[in-house]
N, C-alpha and C positions, 0 to 999 in steps of 0.2 A: 283294107278296110272292106268287109262283108257288111252285105245289106240285104236280110229274110222281110219278106212282107204274105199277108195271107188277110184273108177276108169272107165271113160266114155269116149265112141268112140270118143262123142263131135257133132258137124255138120255138119264138113266140109271132115273128112276123114272118106275111106272107112273099116279103119280097125286099132283097139286098137295096139299100138306098146309101150303101157309104159308098166309095169308091178313092180308089189310090193311086199313085204314082211311084216308081222307084228305078234307075237309071237303068240301061239294057248292061249287059258287062262289058262291052266295049267302052259304053260312056267315060271320059271324064271327071263329068260336072256330077259331084256329090249334091244331086236335088232329088229328095223328097215328099210327097204331097199327099197331105188324107184328111178325107173330106166325110161329111154326117150329113147327111141330107134331110130335108123334112118338106111337109107340103102334102096336101091331097091329090087324090088322082097317079097322074107319073111324078110328081115336080121334086118327090125327096130325091130319085135316081137321077131326074132329066137335071137340077139343082148344082149335085155334089160332081158329076162328071165333066159339066162345063164350068165349075168355078176351076177343078183338077186340072183340065183342059187349058184353058186360058191359060192361066198362071205359067204354067210349065212354058205355056209355048210365047210366052212374053220375058220369061227370063232367058230361055235361049235365044231367042231374036235380038237379046238386048244385052247381055253380059258383056259380050267381047266389048263395048264400047262406054264400059262404067268403068270409076277409078278402082282399085283391086283394094280401097280401104273398109274401115269399119261403117262410115259416113254414106261410102259407095254401094256398099253391096245393101248394106240396110234398107236405103233410099231407095234401090232397086226390087227388093223385096213389097218395100209399101206399096212402089207403083203397081206391081205386080200383083198384089192383091185388091186394090183401088178396081183393076181393071176388070178381073172376074169379077167383082162383087155389081160391075156397069152392065157387065154381060151377063149375070143371073136374072140382074134386075129389069133388064130390056127385054129380055127371053119372057119374062111373066108376064109381061105385059101383051103379048100378044096372043096370048089364050087365058081367057077369063078362069078355064079349072089348075090353071098356074097359078093365078094374083098370089096366094100364101105361102109359094115357095120361099125356102134361102133352105141354109147351110153350114156348117162349122168350115172352118178350114184349117190348119197347121202344113206351112210352108218352111222346110229347114234346108239350109245349105251349108255344107261343112270347105273353107277354103283353110288352106293351110293352118289346122288343127285346131281354127275357131268354129264352133256351129253356131249360126246367126239362123232368129225363128222367125218370120211374118205368124201372129198367132188370132183367129177371129173364132170365137165361141167353147165350148165345153168338149170338144176333141183334146188331148193333153199331149204333151211331149215332157220327158221325167228323164233325169240325168243316173245312172246305174255307177257306181265307185267306190268299187273296195266294200260292196258288200251292204251298201247303204243306199236307198232311193233317196233321190230330190224332184218334187213337181216344179218343173221350170215357170206352165207356162199359170195362169190365173183364168179361172173360168169365165166365162162373159155370162153368168146367171144370175137369176133373183135371188137362189136362196146364198149363192155365195157374197152379194152384197150384203145381205143378211146376216154372215158369219162378220163380214171386213164392218157393219156396225154395229159389232156386238148384242144384236137382238136375240140370233139363235148361236147354237156349239156344232162345232165339227159333228160330231153325235148326234145333235138334232138336224142337220143338212142330210143325213143319210135315208131318212127318213119319211122328209119333208113332202108334203103333198104337191110340190109346185118347184118338187129339184129339177126338171127337165126344163124350164120358164128360162128362155134365154133372152139377155136384154141388147147383143148385140150379134147379129150372123149376117152372111152374105149375101146379099140379094134382097135383105127386106128395108133397105130406103137406097137413098139415090148415091148415097155416099157412106163409108164405112173407115173407121178409125184402125186399125190392127194395131195391137201390140208390138214391140218390135223390140227383141231380145238378141244379146251377145254372152257366148259363155266357152271359156278354155276349155280346151279340152288337155287330157291327159291317156296314155298309154293307156291301155283296157279299158278305158271307158268305153258302157253302153248306150244308147241311147233306146226311149221307147218313145215310139208313137201312137195314139192308141185312138180310138172313140169311145164316147162313157160304153158303148154296151159292154167292153172290159171291164173299168172301172168300178161300172155300176156292178159286177158280178163277184170281181178277186177286192182284197183286201193290199195294200203295197206290200206286208210279209209276204205273202202269197205269188206276187207278183218278184218281188227278188226271190224267193225260194225258186222259180221255176227258173229263171232265165243264170240263175250260178248255178244248178243244178244239172239242166240240162246241157247235153252237148248240144247236138246236128236237130232238136227236135222242141227250141224254147218253142217257135211260132203255137206252132200245131197241140204243146201242150196248156198255153195260155188259154186259148181258145178251147179246147176238149175242156178246162176248169170251169171255164165260162159259163160254158151249155150245161157240164151240174148241175152248176150253183143256178140253175132257171133259165141259164139264152135269152132273157127278155128283149135283147137287142138284137139288132144286127153285130157283129164283134168284128171291131178290124183293128192290126197290129201292123206296125214295121219294127224291127228291130235293127240298129246302124250298131255293129261291134268296130271298133277304132283299134284295130290291130296296128297301127302306121308307125 
């Protein structure tokens, strides 16, 4: 398994409020985490870092004591997300300038050719298999709710004025309920985790094109193209290649 990651400030922002974690080369746990922070002052970058670090530590400290089945692994991810939510929420109460801070978060854990996901917000996890891309996560956003309710189309959502409005985020309330997902992986599957700074700038076809046609520069090429298209937000991507 090969994992690549990169974060870029983009072309329009003064600071990078995205944060991510991927395992060190010698680590056995295939754990990846991505967060896209929000909030005035320094709130966004503080929220995303707290969320990633606290969920990472929770999983590492508890993974050895869980049952290694679907229920046990998803329960671990759920608890890790809830713990990170509490840590961000409590931090926000310590400083009035941080009161509006929050973050999206995707936590992925790969065990025995199964992908387990804990998801909150509108950062995304995609599966790319045999030249086809499938979004695994649903955005916790106002426009996604409008789409589900049949009030607007996918095309209208792209330019909707409230497209960045979240209905669920880490740290925005005392409790958060993450989406918990399990996916069976096949050899040569590619998983893409990314913040909306990438998906707001690139279409699914453009993403697949780059990932399938670039060898060791997939991450750089994705970010470069997002910046060429405007780079309106911070851009973070993690690519996981299931070569085992």
